[in-house]
C-alpha atoms as one frame of an Amber mdcrd trajectory, in Angstrom:
protein
 -39.687  37.607 -40.772 -42.555  39.860 -41.850 -40.244  42.895 -41.639 -37.548
  41.104 -43.670 -40.093  40.241 -46.360 -41.534  43.790 -46.438 -38.042  45.191
 -46.923 -37.237  42.548 -49.545 -34.143  41.316 -47.726 -35.385  37.892 -46.684
 -38.204  35.401 -47.094 -40.097  32.934 -44.927 -39.079  29.318 -45.330 -39.918
  26.134 -43.451 -37.198  23.509 -43.131 -38.129  19.989 -42.134 -35.222  18.144
 -40.562 -36.364  14.755 -41.780 -33.586  12.240 -42.150 -33.442   8.659 -43.317
 -34.633   6.215 -40.710 -34.327   2.441 -41.117 -37.725   1.139 -42.132 -37.279
  -2.613 -41.775 -36.736  -5.040 -38.930 -35.667  -8.660 -39.120 -38.305  -9.928
 -36.716 -41.772 -11.417 -36.674 -43.857  -8.690 -35.047 -44.615  -5.388 -36.716
 -46.582  -4.460 -39.798 -45.647  -6.702 -42.754 -44.334  -4.826 -45.798 -46.842
  -5.510 -48.631 -44.328  -6.201 -51.406 -43.374  -9.338 -53.289 -40.248  -9.934
 -55.337 -40.902 -11.447 -58.741 -37.983 -12.915 -60.724 -40.016 -12.861 -63.950
 -40.816  -9.158 -63.616 -37.315  -8.643 -62.137 -38.656  -6.174 -59.579 -40.485
  -5.612 -56.309 -44.236  -5.520 -56.896 -46.725  -3.956 -54.428 -49.783  -5.928
 -53.388 -53.041  -4.537 -54.785 -55.209  -2.618 -52.360 -57.774  -5.447 -52.424
 -55.220  -7.708 -50.648 -54.582  -5.236 -47.829 -54.067  -5.337 -44.970 -51.481
  -8.085 -45.311 -51.629 -10.115 -42.117 -48.836 -12.002 -40.416 -49.123 -15.781
 -40.274 -49.498 -17.434 -36.873 -46.132 -18.731 -35.675 -44.766 -20.546 -32.662
 -41.102 -19.625 -33.105 -40.203 -15.943 -32.768 -36.460 -16.327 -32.204 -34.018
 -14.619 -34.580 -32.453 -16.881 -37.194 -28.751 -17.726 -37.574 -28.819 -16.198
 -41.067 -29.929 -12.747 -39.900 -33.226 -13.119 -41.748 -36.594 -12.489 -40.187
 -38.289 -15.509 -38.533 -40.901 -15.088 -41.296 -38.350 -16.275 -43.887 -38.711
 -19.848 -42.577 -42.497 -19.914 -43.161 -42.344 -20.950 -46.808 -46.110 -21.360
 -47.306 -46.472 -17.644 -46.412 -43.338 -16.448 -48.224 -44.044 -18.233 -51.527
 -46.910 -16.551 -53.341 -47.986 -15.305 -56.775 -46.947 -12.056 -58.372 -49.928
  -9.667 -58.565 -48.535  -8.281 -61.833 -47.735 -11.373 -63.960 -49.168 -14.262
 -61.904 -45.804 -16.024 -61.758 -44.075 -17.283 -58.607 -42.954 -14.592 -56.185
 -41.635 -14.243 -52.643 -43.004 -11.925 -49.976 -40.781  -9.415 -48.204 -40.024
 -11.030 -44.842 -38.836  -7.952 -42.937 -41.484  -6.044 -41.003 -41.959  -2.328
 -40.466 -40.486  -0.779 -37.308 -42.752   0.121 -34.386 -42.534   3.822 -35.265
 -44.405   3.128 -38.522 -47.619   2.272 -36.693 -47.010   4.806 -33.938 -46.913
   7.605 -36.515 -50.668   7.374 -37.122 -52.208   5.291 -34.303 -54.164   8.278
 -32.925 -56.244   8.274 -36.125 -57.317   4.692 -35.462 -58.741   5.702 -32.078
 -61.364   7.714 -33.963 -62.853   4.549 -35.496 -61.306   1.389 -33.977 -63.929
  -1.104 -35.166 -63.766  -0.091 -38.844 -62.628  -3.054 -40.973 -62.838  -1.280
 -44.357 -60.566   1.763 -43.804 -58.317   3.097 -41.067 -61.119   5.473 -40.048
 -64.229   6.873 -41.704 -64.383  10.502 -42.802 -67.359  11.041 -40.484 -65.447
   9.734 -37.441 -62.306  11.698 -38.297 -64.316  14.908 -38.786 -65.973  14.363
 -35.406 -62.885  13.401 -33.373 -60.243  15.597 -35.035 -62.452  18.591 -35.701
 -60.681  21.476 -37.414 -57.462  21.439 -35.406 -56.485  17.792 -34.955 -55.710
  16.166 -31.600 -56.317  18.795 -28.881 -53.257  18.061 -26.792 -50.467  15.548
 -27.315 -48.219  14.965 -24.316 -45.205  12.714 -24.728 -41.579  12.091 -23.909
 -38.741  14.457 -24.752 -36.954  11.753 -26.733 -39.909  11.601 -29.161 -39.816
  15.254 -30.137 -37.323  15.130 -32.989 -38.008  11.693 -34.428 -41.398  10.172
 -33.675 -43.355  13.428 -33.771 -41.601  14.763 -36.834 -42.404  11.551 -38.705
 -45.927  11.483 -37.307 -46.424  14.986 -38.675 -44.939  13.930 -42.028 -47.302
  10.927 -42.263 -50.285  13.084 -41.300 -49.462  15.700 -43.946 -49.088  12.906
 -46.516 -52.556  11.578 -45.578 -53.913  15.152 -45.697 -52.546  15.620 -49.231
 -54.441  12.453 -50.204 -57.575  13.958 -48.585 -57.774  11.055 -46.096 -57.667
  13.228 -42.950 -59.514  16.510 -42.361 -56.717  18.529 -40.738 -53.397  19.808
 -42.098 -51.721  19.359 -38.714 -51.980  16.304 -36.471 -51.852  18.098 -33.084
 -53.152  21.457 -31.923 -50.918  21.553 -28.840 -47.822  19.510 -28.008 -46.045
  19.314 -24.652 -43.265  17.103 -23.346 -43.212  15.555 -19.908 -39.982  15.469
 -17.973 -37.433  12.710 -17.598 -36.484  10.810 -14.465 -32.767  11.248 -14.049
 -30.246   8.795 -12.666 -27.391   9.617 -10.308 -25.258  12.439 -11.671 -28.170
  14.029 -13.565 -27.858  11.658 -16.536 -30.916  10.311 -18.383 -32.000   6.991
 -16.926 -32.062   4.267 -19.591 -31.595   0.524 -20.007 -28.897   1.055 -22.637
 -26.808   3.119 -20.194 -27.274   0.520 -17.459 -28.217   3.173 -14.896 -31.854
   2.289 -14.225 -32.810   2.313 -10.565 -35.422  -0.300  -9.605 -38.454   1.529
  -8.119 -38.798  -1.206  -5.459 -35.424  -0.340  -4.022
């Protein structure tokens, strides 16, 4: 690439292969989405930072509903709230974030797990991430193109906001192998080819 640039016949470019990924789940568990819908304002209104983190209510029934809505939709005393913008009646978003939302930045929380005011203090992040981020991240092959790409995206977003000290989340990244089923195919529940370790 350097030679192409020197000879003015090409230039360096980074392409991120990010693609849309569904960001809501119709279930109870997961991070609640901190938005309310206000009919008066005729829009979705974000909760102010002072009301974060939004916590899930305690529930006994986790089963999916017949309507396709999240189990949270039936908890009217949690759903019905006030609009932070106009003070009128509003309804909370009842879908929750997918598990990959939290897994895109969980390693930052390890730096300061008892902190109740921010996801991690600057002092703790400087100490644990240093100048190069996580020393070595080892994970599954199936995470390489989705989870890690989004994790890197989230980290760079937090870096742009000056909330993390490193431009990159991981200094070194390796993938562990996969256990294959008969015929050399990936073993997975969805393929129905999982072999019980006991047998």
